[in-house]
N, C-alpha and C positions, 0 to 999 in steps of 0.2 A: 511593438506596434504593428498594425496591419500594413503589410507591404504590397499584397496583391490579392484580389478577390476575383474568382471566376464563378459564374452562374450559368448553367446550361439546362435548357429544357424545363424551365420552371415558370408556371403560370403564363404570362405574356412574354416572358423572356426566352428567346431561342438560344442566344448566347451573348453573354455580357462579360466584359473585363473591366476592372477598376483598379487603378494604381493611385491610391490616395496620397495626398501630401503628408509629410511627417508631422506637420503642424495642423493647420485648419483647412478642411475640405468642406465646401458647401455644395449641396445637391438641391437643385431647383427643377421645376417643370410644371406642366399643366396638371390640373386635378385629374386623377385617374390615369395618369400617364405611366405609372409604375413605380413611383417612389416608395410606396408602402410595400410593394411586391419585393423590393430589395430587402426590406426588413424581415419579411417572411422567409426569404432565402437565408438570411443571417440567423434567423430563428432555428433553421435546420442544423446549423453549426453549433447552436446552443443546446442541442439535444431535444428540441421540440418534436412532437409527434407529427407525422405527415402521412398522406395516402396518395393514391394514383391520381386524384383529382387535381394535383398540383402540376401534372405533366403537360407541357405545351404540346408535345407529340406523344400520344398515348402508346406508341410502339417503341419509344426509346426511353432510356433511363435518365433520370434527373441527377445532375452532379453539381454540388456546391463545394468549392474548395477555397481555403484561405491560407496564405503564408504569413506567418508572424515572426518578427524579430523579437526574441524574448530574453536576450542576454542580460537585460537590466532587471529582470523580475524575480531572480533568486528562486527558481522553480525546480532545480535539480532534484531536491529531496522529494518533491511532489511526484515527479516523473518516476523516480526510483520506487516510491511506495506503490505505484500502479504497474510496475514492471514494464515501463516504457523507455525506449531509447530517447535520450535527451539530445536536442540539436538547437543551437542558437536560432536557426531558421526552421521553425516548426511548422509542419503542414497538417492542417485539419481538413478532413474531407468527409462528406456525407453523400451517399448514393441512394436513390429510390428507384427500384426496378419497375417495369411496366406491370409486373405481377403484384406489386405492393410491398415487396421485401425491402427492408431498410438495412443499410450497412454503414458503419461508422469506422473511420480510420484516423489514427494520430501517428504521423511519421510512418505511414504505410503499415502500421500494426493495427489489426482489427480490435475494436474496443466496444464495450457496451455503451448504451446511451447515457447511463449514469456516470461513467468515466468521462465521456465526452462533455457532459454538463459540468463536471468538476473542473476539467482543464480549461474549457472554453470560457467559463465564468471568470477565470483569472486573466483572460486575455482580451475579452470583449464585454463591454457593458452597454447594452442597448436600452436606452431610456426614452419613454414616451410621456406625453403630458398626462396620460391616464394611469401611469405606474404609481401605485401607492404602497405596494407590498414591502419593497426593500427598505424604505425609510422607517416603516413601522417596526422593523425587526430590531430587537434589542442588540443583536450581534453587530448590526451595521452601525447603530448609534455608538456602541462601545468602541468599535474600530475607528470611528470618526474622532472621538475624544483622544484615543491612544495615538492616532496619527498626528493630531495637533500638538499633543504633549510630547511627541517624539519618544514614545515608550517602547520602541521595538526591542532594545536590549533588555529592558526591565521585563517585558512580556516573555522573552526567551528564558531569562533567569527564573521567572516565576513558573513557567511551564516545566522546566527541569525539576524545580522543587515540588511541584504538584505530582510529577511522575514518581519521584522518590517517596513522597508522602503516601501515595496509593500503594506502592510496593511494600513499604515497611508496615503499613496498616494491615495489608493482606497477610503478610508473614506473621504478624502478631496474632491476628484473629484466627488464622489457620492453626497455629501452634496451640492457642488457647483452647480451641475446640478439640484438637487431638489430645491435648494434655488430660482433659477430663476422661476421655475414652481410655487413654493409656493408663491412667491411675486406676480406673475401674478394672482394667484387665492385667494390671502389673503382676499379681500373684500367678496368674495362669501363664503369662509370658515368661516369668522367671522359672516356673516349673518345667515348661517345654525346653527352655534354653539349657537348664541344668541337665536335663535328660540327654540332650544332644551333646553337650560338653563331656559328660560322663562316658558317652559312647566312643569318644576319641576317634572321630571319623576321619581326621586328616591323614592318619597313618593306616587307614583301613583299605586293603586291596580286595574288593569283593571277589573278583575272578580267581585270585590266588588262594583265598580262603576256601572257596567252594571246591577248587581242585584238590587242596590238601585234605579237606573233609572226605572226599570220595576215596582218596588213596588210603586214608586211615580206616575207613569203613570196610575196604576190601583188601587190607594189607596181606593177610595170610594167602588169599587166592592169588594176588599179584606175585608174591614171593614164590609160590609153587609154580606158577606159569613161567616165570623167569628161569627157575632151576631146570625145568623140563626143556626149555628152549636151549639152554646152555649145554645140556646133555646131548641134544640132537646135533648141535653145531660143532662141539669140540670134544666130547667124551666118547669113548668106545671105538671099536674097530671100524665101524661104518659112519663115523662122524662126518658131517659135511665138510669140515675144514680139511680133514685128512684127504677126502676124495678130490677136492679142488686143488690141494697142494700137490697130489700125485699127478693130476692132469697137467698142472703147470710144468712139472719136471719133464714130462713126456713131450710136451709141445716145445719146450726150450731146446730139446735135442735136435729139432728139425727147423727151428725158426730162421736159421741162417740160409736155408735153401731158397727162400722166396720172401719178397717183401710182405705179401699178404699173410704168410705164416707168422712173420714177426709181429704183424698187427694183431693176430689172434692171441699170440703170447702176451702182448702188452695188455690186452683186455682181460685175460684170465688173471694176470698178475695184479691188475687193479681190483678185480673182484675179490681176490684173496686179501688184499690190503683192506678193502672196505669191510670184509667179513671179520677180520681181526679187530677192526675198530668197533664194529657192532658187538662183538663178544666182550670187549673191554667195557663198553658202556652198559651192557646187560649185567655184568658182574658188579659194576659200581652201583647200579640201581638196586640190584637184589640185596647187596650188602647194606645199602642205606635204609632199606625198609625195616623199621623196627617200631612196632606199635607202642606208642606212649599214651597211656590212658589219661594222664593229666593233660597232655597237650591236646588230645582228642576232645576232651571235655571243654577246654578253653576255646578251641576252634568252633565247636558246636555252639557254645554260648554266644560267641561273637556273631556268628551267622544268624542265630535266632534273634539277637538284639537288632541286627540290621534289618532283617525281614519285618520285624514288628514295627520299627520306625518307618520303613517304607510304606507299609500298609496303613499305619496310623495317619500319616501325613499325605497319603495318596500320591507318592512320588515314585520315580522309576529307578533312580540310581543314587550312588553316594554323593556325586557332585551336586545334585539337587538338594540333598539333605544339608550339605555344607553351606549352600547358598541360603537356605532357610535359617540355619544357625546364625549366619552373619546378619540377616535381616532382624532376627529376634534380638541379637546382641545390640544392634543399633537402637531398637525400640527400648530395650532395657536401659541403655545408656541415657536415652532421652527421659525415660521414666525416673531414673535415679537422679537426673540433673534437671528435671523439667521445671522446677520452681526457679532455678537460676537462669535457665535458658529463656523462660517466659519473662523474667524480670529484665533480661538484656534486650529482648525484642521489644518489650514495652518501652524501655528507655529510648531505643532507636526510633520507635514510632513517635513518641512524645517530642523528641528532639526535631524530627522531620516536621511535625505539626507546628512546633514553635517557629522554626525557620520559615515555613510556609506562611504563617500568620504575619510574621515580620515583613516578608516581601509583599504580601497582600496589602498591608497597611501602607508600605512605601508606594506601591502601585496606585492605591486608592488616593493617597495624598497628592500624588502627581496629577491624577485626573481632576480632582477637586480644584487644584490650583488654576487650571486653565478654563474652567467653566465660564467665568466672566469675560475673559479675553476672546474665547471661541464664540460666545454668543454675540459679541461685538463684531467679530470678523464676518459672521454670517448676516447679521442685521444690517450692517453698513451698506453692502451692495444691494440688499433687498430694498432699502429705502431709495436707492438710485434707480431701481427697476420698477418703480411705481407702487411700492407698498410702504408709504412714509410712516405709518404707525405700527410697523412690524415689531413684534416683541418675541425674543427667543429666550427661553430659560432651560436649565438642565436640572432634572430631579434625580437624585441618587438615593437608592435604598440599599442598606447593608443586607447581604444574604450570606448563607453558609458558603465556605470556600468551594470554589469550582474550578474548572479548567482555565477560566479567564480572570479569576480573582474573586473579590467579595462585593462587587458592585453591580447593581441593576440600574442602568442609566436610561432615562426617558427624556426625549426632547419635547418640550412644550412650546406651542406656537400660538400666537394671536396675530391676525392681520388687521384687526379693527380696534380702534381706540375704545377703551372702557370695557373690553372683553378680556377676561382673565385667560392667560395662556392654558391651553389644554393639549393632550396628546395629539400628534399630527393627524392621525387617521380621522379624528373627530372634527377637525376645524378647517383643514386646507382644501380650497377649491382646486379644480384642475389647473387653471392658469397660475394661481398662487403657488400651488405645489410644485409645478414645473420650474418656476423661478427659484423657489426655495431649494429644490434639489440641485439646480445648477450652481447656486451659491455654495452649497455644501461640497459639491464635487470640486469646485474651484479651490476651496480651502484644503481639501485632501490632496489635490494635485500638487499643491505647494510643498507638501510634506513627504510624499512617498510616490514611488512608481505605481501608476494605476493602469488598468486595462484601457484599451482604446475605447473612447467614449463616443457612442453614436446617439445623437439627439434628434428625436423625431418631432419636428414642429414645436419645439420647446418655447418658441417665440409667439405662440398663439395668445391673443389677447393683449399684445403690446404693439405700439406703433410710435411714430415720430421720434422724439428725443430719447425716449426709453429704449426704443429699438436700437438707436445708435450706441447707447451706453451698453446694452446687452452685447452688441457686436464687438465693442471695444473689450469687454470682459472676456469674450470668447477668444479674441485675438491674443490677449495677454495670457490666458490660460494655455493656449496652443503653443506658446513659446517653450513650455516645458512638457507638454502633454498632447498626444495626438487626439484631435477632435474631428468628427464627421457630423455635420449637422444638416438635416433636411429642413429647408426653410421656404417660406412664401414671402419673406420681406426683402426688399431691395437693400435695405441698410445692412442686413446680415450677409446677403450674397456678395456685397462689395468688399467685405472684410476677408473673404477666403483667400488662402494662398493658392488654392486650386478650386475651380468652379466646374461642376459637372451638371449637364442638362439632360433631363429624361423626357423623352417624347415617344409618341406612338407612330408607327409606320404602317399605313394602310395600303401600300402600293401593291402588295401581293394578295393572294386569296385569304390569308389569315393574318390578323393584326399581330404585330410584335412590338415589344417595348425596347427602345434603344437608349443607351446612355453615351454621352459624348463630352469629352473634356473641352472646354471653350478656351480659345485664345483671347487676347485682350480686346480685340475689336468685337468678337462675338459676345464677350461678357458685357460690354457696354450696351450692345443691342438688346440682350436678354434682360438686363437690369432695367433698361428704359422701358421695355414691354411690361415689366412688373410694376413700373410707376404709371405708365400712361396707356396700357392696353396693347393690342396686337399690332397697331400701326402707330408707334410712339411719335410724338411731335419733337421738334427741335428742342423745345424746353425740357421734355422728358430725357432726351439724349444728353443735354447739357447737365441735367441733374444727375444722370447716371455717371457721367465723367467726374462730376464733383464728388460723388460718393466714393468712386474708385480712388480719387486723390486723397480723400480723408482716410 
């Protein structure tokens, strides 16, 4: 429900604060005083477009902010879907800068106008006597029936079944389309796969093979170079090892004379050890090189196969070829078992469709059962509100399964005797429509948590006893649901749990619109003015007191 409303720098409003009652709040005031301006400001929170013409002071920004208590509305998933922080006390704010830039915020997070519309429409329902769009929407009429039938759990169950149905249908149709392609390409897939399997890629080390091939190609040259190196290092009178060994012996004889001599000896000794290790490794490598024509041919063939496959598939390394092999294997498996897989997916799809249709029938039956009772629930108060010949009927047409079931529901209405009920948009006048909409909202409020309902002169065209009955209905509805009504009738004003009065202040250089919450004495005076004019008589004051007691 709406806990607090702030409007700054909007039209005739310099600054306004409103803390409505949790139940019924009535707003009254002179014509043109600013009641409709409040609705315009609320429209900004509903995501309506605005420009700098709405600024009271053209040099300052316009700010409209509302705080809602939403803990009973089950909106956590909605907030999560829009990546918004959820808070039981949610703040919606709209700013219009002097330059015309509009900004929207929900719990201090910037949002688009579309997101603002989505969230605010779940929190605030602004209804005027000229509003005809909502009632004519099939989704609204369906929601009305489901609310009355208490179908929330069934709707959730159906929505899950619908989601499963769509998923299984997509899986089946996707595989069906792929299967035709896979079957057409199966021979080529199998040929490519066999070629890769035959290449035995998992044990293939490209770098090692390429190195081995180079060694074999230059085996004789390598062997000769190693032998020559060994001759220089260890064979002959002037071999490097002999020279280093002799130098080591000479330095060893003086290394005890100074620490730095001993360091030199250690280094030469290490050099000799390293040289011996090099000589041993050269001997091992030289002796290991033995040209094997058969092995050379094998290595050459493996490398040629690898290069050919890389070039053929336009890949860079063995890992990419292995990944391709696994992909082809998966396709081959599907191809080999495609008929079985297709049959399984078709079975799952048909089962999901069967379950969906069963739930759709259950949901449809639940809706049809309440048509008569719901029509009576709406018609009965309509007759009390001055439409004695009102007739409501529900027309249901079966349609293909969709997100909300298999029903297309239309509300048919007739306000006049002898006239057949027809779709709402074709038959309801402004006053009739306003009363019809109120009766429908009243029925829905009995069944579910609804947004704060703002009624703009919904009492137009009624008076006397009917106005009293309308006020009683509002009072009753407000026990479970927050209502804010803009009214010109004293009978309605007297029913409010809170009464706000809107008036113009012309005391300064520029007119401003002010709203004030009235105490009991002020309420009696203003209701008396609504009855008897600007200077109400004692009779008007007594009538106002009587209305307040009622």
